[in-house]
N, C-alpha and C positions, 0 to 999 in steps of 0.2 A: 504494500500500500504506500502510495506517495501522498504526502500532505503538502499542499501549496497554499500559502497565505498571501493575501493581497490587501491593498488599501492603505498601507502606511504612508507616511510622508511627514513633511514639516508643517506644524500647526502652531499658531500663537496660543499662549495661555488663555484658557477660557473657551477654546475652540472645540470642535467635534470632529470625529472621524468614525467611519464604519469599516471595520475589517471583515474580510471573508476568508474562509479556509475550506478548500475543497479536498475531498479524499478520493483519490484515483486508485483503481485496482481492488476496490472492495465492492460488495454487492449492496443493494438496497436493504436486503434482509439483515445482513450483518451490521451495516452502519446504523440502522434504526434501533438496534438493540444496545448500542454502545452509549455509555455515558461519555460525553465529549467535554473537553476542557480547553480553555485558553490559558496559556502560560506566557510569562514574559521574563526576559533577562536583561537587567540594566547593566551598564558597564561596571565591572568589578564585583558584581553580585551573582549569586546563584539564581538559577531559573526557579521561578515561583508560580504557583497556581494563582490565577486571577479570578476565574469563574468557571463553573461547570454546569452542564445541563444533562439531565437524565433522559432515559428513553421514554419516561412518562411526562417529560417537560419540566420536571422539578429543577430548580436552580439553586446554585450556591455562589456566593460572592465573598471574596476576602474583604475584611472590614474597610480597608483603605479605598475601595472602589464602590462600596454600597451607595446607591442613590445616584451614581454618575454613569454607571456602565450596565448595559443590558446584553445578556447572551441569548441567542435564539438559534434555531436550526431549521433546515429544510431537508428532510430525509430524501425526498424525491431527487434533489440535487446533490445529496451527500455533502452538504455544506453546513458549516456553522458560522455564525456571525457574531460580531462584537461591536455594539454601538457604544461609543465612548463620548461622553459630554463633559463639559467643565474640566477639560484637561489641564494638568499642571506639569511643571518640570519633572516632578517625581514619576510621572507616567512615561517618561522617555525610556525606551527599551526596545529590544527586538521581541516581537510577539509571535508566538507559535500556537498551533493547536495540536492536540493529540487526544486519544481516548484516555480515560482516567487510569486505566491499567497500564498505560504506556507500552502497549503491545506493538505499536507501529513506529517506524523510524521517524525521527524528527526531520521535518523539512527545513528549508532555509529561513523561514520566518519572514516577517515584514517589519521594517524599522519604523518606529514612531518617534519623532523628535518634537518635543514641545519647547519652543523657544521664541522669544520676541526678537 
């Protein structure tokens, strides 16, 4: 399975971005059963879980992003999304998706830079 993340870029503080991550090489049946997560790795830091969405649509958010970030999924497209609002410099990182069991290889991620 290949994971390709899109949608990163340079955004000013307070701005918004919508990230997408598509899974290639998996089936609809397999993908829809997976709990999917968005992760990020800031310079000098370890990769951390930002949000996850279960096969039933239940969601989890790390405290630092609650109220600002929304995770969603489209099983037909085998894609997960991350809508990010009110971005701040601490959100600067490379963002990745994977299933919560980390069964798939990491993709290249997409870089989000929050700066004025």
